[in-house]
GUSE-750981 format. One record per residue (C-alpha): x, y, z. Coordinates in steps of 0.02 Angstrom, whole numbers, plus 50000, padded with zeros to 5 digits. Each point is the difference from the previous one (the first is absolute). Layout:
! GUSE-750981
XYZ...
END
This chain:
! GUSE-750981
513125063349413498774996349861498634996750128500435016350089499955010149838498344992349950499265003450171500565018249997499305002649825498364991850047499855010650157500375016049903498674996149870498764995850136500195016650089499765009249836498374990949963499305003150174500265018749993498955001549843498434994450092499495013350129498974987850104501414987450016501245014150028498975005850149499844982450070501874996949986500415017050074498864996250145500814982950022501745008050004499465012450134499144986250098501464987849996501305012950047498925006450143499644982350060501834995650019500525016950070498614998950129500544982450046501785005550037499445014950104498764989250096501354987350041501165013650064498585007750103499634983050076501844997050041500095016750090498424995750093500404982450058501554992949917500054984049898498414993250081499015015149941500714997949823499394982050001498305005450063499805013049865500444986849870498614988950066498795014650005500385004649819499954982849921498734989650096498495011449968500505001049817500064981049988498254998650071499295014349897500764995749830498694987249941498565011450050500815015549926500234990949835498134996549995499665018850005500885002149834498744988349918498495007850084500325018749976500865011749877501834996250017500645017749984498865005150144500684985750106501765006649971499535018150035499114995050161501474989450058501295013549963498965013750082499784988850151501874997350012500325018749981498785004150141500724986350112501775006349970499475017950034499254993950165501614990450038501015015849969498905009850118500164986750136501915000249989500145019049993498845002050150500954986350094498474989050008499994981750054501094988449897498654986750007498905011349893501385000749867500004980949997498114999249984500025012449857501364989649916498854984950002498645009849912501265006549872500464981949963498174995349974499765014549879501584995249905499354982449968498665007149883501165010049887501004987249901498564988149953498935014649943501415007449896500404983549915498164997249959499765017849936501425000749873499204988649868498485011549988501135015149972501154992649867499475003649821501114986649922500914984250057501635009749988499395012950124499474986650123501704991749986500855016850025498945003750153500434983250079501865002149966499975017750069499074994950158501274986250032501465011749971499275013350115499744987150136501824994249988500635017950002498925003850150500794986050102501655009450006499455017949956498715001350138501154994450142501395011249934498855015249999499354995550172501784998050065500545016949932498485008750073500324991850168501805005749997499465017949970498375000750100498974987750103498724985949979498515011850010500645009549847500124983749902498224995450057499385016949938500924998349834499264982649975498265006850035500285013049865500594986749877498454989450032498935015449971500895003149834499664981849952498155002050039499885016149899500844991949849498854984950002498475011250024500365007249826499944982849919498494998149887499334982649966498834998749851498734988450080499564992050165500744982850031498774985750015499474997150178500364983150074498614992750102500294991650164500224981349982499574986250121501404989950072501235014550006500954992350147500194983949901500695009849852501285008750110500504983350077500274991749830501735007949984500574993150168499264982949960500944999249836501655004450084499734987150136499584986149876501625000249898501624995450089501135010249887498905015450022500004997750188501905000450001500055015049883498805009950109500914994750158501615007449932499095015449938499215003950167501664996350085500795012949884498695013050045500254995750184501825004849975499435015549904499005005450152501514996850110501095010049882498875015250020500485000350184501814994549977500355014249878499405013350122501004993150146501534996749891500015017749931499825008150170500994988350115501154988849897500555010449850499845017550076499175006849843498725010650090498155001249962500305004049817500964983649988498384990450020499425006849833501674996749916500044981850054498244997449934500505008449838501404987549975498714986050000499005009249866501525002849890500414981650011498214996249947500225010149839501604990549961499064984050039498745003949862501404999049870500754984450080498294991649999499855003049813501724992349971499554984550104498294997349924500524983749915500644991850159499004988750112498795011050096500264991050164501885003149984499715018749975498794999950147501234991450116501395011949948498855014450047499604992050168501864998150037500295018349955498615004750120500944991450141501894999449983500315018849970498965004650153501064988450108501595007449927499505017450059500134993250176501714992649962500675015549909499065014950076500675013949888498915012749905500764996749828499884981150012498245001250073499415009749847500744986849884499234985850099498295008449999500105002649812500264981249986498434997650106499055011049877500654989749854499434984250089498305007550029499715002249813500584982349964498814993150131498515010149936500254996149815500334981450028498624997450128498675008849896500454989749846500044983750097498275003650069499335004649828500674983849928499404988550139498315007350050498404997449897499415016249921498284999450081500755002350175501605009449956499395017250056499424993150167501664991250024500925016449974498795008250121500374986750130501875002049975499905018950014499034998950162501304988250072501415011349941499345015750083499564990950161501724992150019500865016749969499075006650153500444984650102501845001749954499985018150054499274996350171501114984950039501675007949952500135012150148499924984850116501424992049902501035016050010499715001150187500574982050021501584999549891500365018049948499885007949828501494990649925499374983550064498255003749935500705003949828500994983849994498554989250062498815008149876501284997349862500164981150024498124996750017499574999849815501554990649938499614986050124498204998849939500555000549818501204985550031498684989650088498635002349870500995001349838499534982449942498145002050030499975016749910500824993449842498454990249951499185016449949501235000849855499424982949941498305006049937499844992449824500045012549857498734997549859501274999849858498785000249854499045015050069501625008850043500654997749823498415007849928500165015150114501835002149953499485001349818498805014650030500685017749993498905005750144500764987550121501764997149934500765014650101499314993650166501174992150130500014980950009499064998550167498565010749934499914989949840499954983950102498585007050105499035004849844500314982949923499204991950152498545012049993499534995449820498314991549986499714987049862498485003349888499454988049861498835003949854499294988749868499995004849816498745014049970499765003950184500075018450053501095005650145499185017250019498965011749894500155017949945499415011450141500454988150142500965006250151501854995649994500544989750149501444989349935501535000349888500254984749888501484990849922499734987149864500874983850050499304988949862498835002549852499435015949912498725013250050499125012549888499755018350047498365006849930499365017949994498175002449953499974981949944501515001649884501664991050033501385013150015501434988650051500484982950067501084996150150501034984050009501054991650138501115012450089498825014349957498975009550125498515011750012498925009350125501305012150068499265016349935498314998050085500884997150166501265014249986498755012649929498554993950109498754999249857498834986249936500524987149872499705006849826500314983549912499404982150010501254985650022499544983149926500954983449990500444995449821500414982250058500224991750169500965012750102500955000250164500205017150081500895006050156499095013950091500695012950121498765008950113499865018849986500825004250167501514988649969500235007149824499855018450052501184997750148501334991649892499955011749850499865016650095501254995250135501525000249885500485014649888500664989949852498474988850002498835015050003500915007849852499864983749903498144999450038499785017649935500914995549839498914984549977498415010250027500555013249874500424986749870498374990550027498925015549989500925006049847499734983549909498135000150027498725011149920499595017050081498914998850153500624983050059500645002350176500344983050075499834981349997
END
C-alpha cells in the first residue's frame, strides 16, 4: 500500500508540473491523442480484416503493421538526430492522418481490401518515427530537471492508459458504427496531434549529426554483443518468444471475441483493455518486487504471459477471460521492467543503446511473425486448441532455460562505489538496480597533490565523487571550500548546462569517481525524488557562494 500511495502522489505531482510548461503540455497532449488513436485504429483494422478474410486476414494485417515498422525503426530514429524533432513528429502525424483519411475513403467507397493493407503498412512506417523523436525532444523543452522528470512520468502514464483506453474507445465506436468511422476518427486524432506539436517552440536548433563511416558496423554491434554473452542470448530468446506470443495474442483475441466468447466486435476492444489494466497493476507490483532477484521477476512475468492464455482455452467464459488477460498485462510489465534492468546491468554502456535497438527490432519483427503464423494454428486445432498450445509455449521455454538465465543475476556489485552513492542525497532515492548500474558506470580518476582537475570556464562533462583525499574549490584563484571523502561536485554545470565557474585542485593525493554527463542526467532527472534532492542541493550550493557564482 505504501508503494501504491507513493506512486499515486508522484504521478499527481508530475502531471501538475507538466501542465505549467505550455510546450510540454502540447507534446503530452499530442502523445495522448496519438496513443489513443493508434490503439483504436488497430482494433478497427483487425475487425475489418476479420470481416474481409477471417483469422488469416487478421494475421496478415498483423504482419503488415509490425514488419515494416521493425525495418523502419532504426532509420526513423536517425531522422530525429538529423532534423528538428518537432518537425519530424508533425510530419509523421500528418502523414498518418492523410493515410487514415485515404483508408476511410477506400472503405466507404468499397475499394479493394488490399489497398487498405498497403496503407496500413505505410501508417506503421510513419508511426516508427514518432516515439524516438518525442523522447529526444523533451529534454530541450524542459526548463528544470523536475519538468523533465514530470514529462517522462506523464508520457509513461499516458502510454499505459492508452493500452486499455484506446481499444475500449475503438470497441465502443465499432459497436455503434463501423470500422470506417473509427478510421476517420483516428485520422482526426492524428491531425490534432500534429497541430499541437506544430505550436511547440524550441529555442534553438539542435546540433546536426554528420554521417559517420561504418554505420552498418555500428548497427550490428548490438546484435554482436547479444550473441557473445550466453546469459544475454537466453534473455533475448525468451523476450522474442514472448513477443511472438504477443503477436499470436493479437489474432487470438479477435477470433476469441467473435467466435469463442460471443462478445461481438466491441469485445475485441474490451479484451485488449483488460491487458492494459493489468499492465497498470503490474507497475505497482514491479515496485513492490524491486528487491527480488530480477531473473525471478522476469520468469514470473514469462509464466503469466503463457499460463493465463492457455486457461482461456480451458475456461472460455467472458468474465474469466478478462481476469486471465489482466494477468497477462501484469506479466507484461514484470517482463519489461526486469528485462530492461538486466540488460542495463549486463551490457557495457558504450553499446547499450545499440543493444536496445537490436532488441526492439527483434521484438517488432516477431510480433508480426506471431500474427501471421497463428491463423494456421487455429485452422489446424481450432481456437481453443490454439489458445492452449500458445499458453504452454512460454512456460516450457522458461523451464528449459531457467538455469542459464540465472547467471545474469550473478553480476558482481561494486560495494564500495555503491556505498558512496547511497550516501549522496541525489542518488539515495533511486531503486537498487539503477544504483548498481551507476556504481558500475563510475570511472576512477586520480590526481596528485596540487594537480588541477578542471579550470574555471571549462565545459562541464562529468560529475565527481571524492573517494579519498581532499580537493579545493577555487573561484578567481581564491579557495571557497574544500571537499573530502564522500563529498561531490560538478552537478550544477551539468543540470544547468553552463560552464564551470570554479577551478578544482587536489589538496593532496586524491582518488575521484567520475560519472559521465549522460549517465548522471538520466539518473537524476528520471526519478522525481532524486530531481527534487538535486534542486535542493543546487539552491544550497548557490546560496552559500558569493553572488554571481553559478556552478562548479
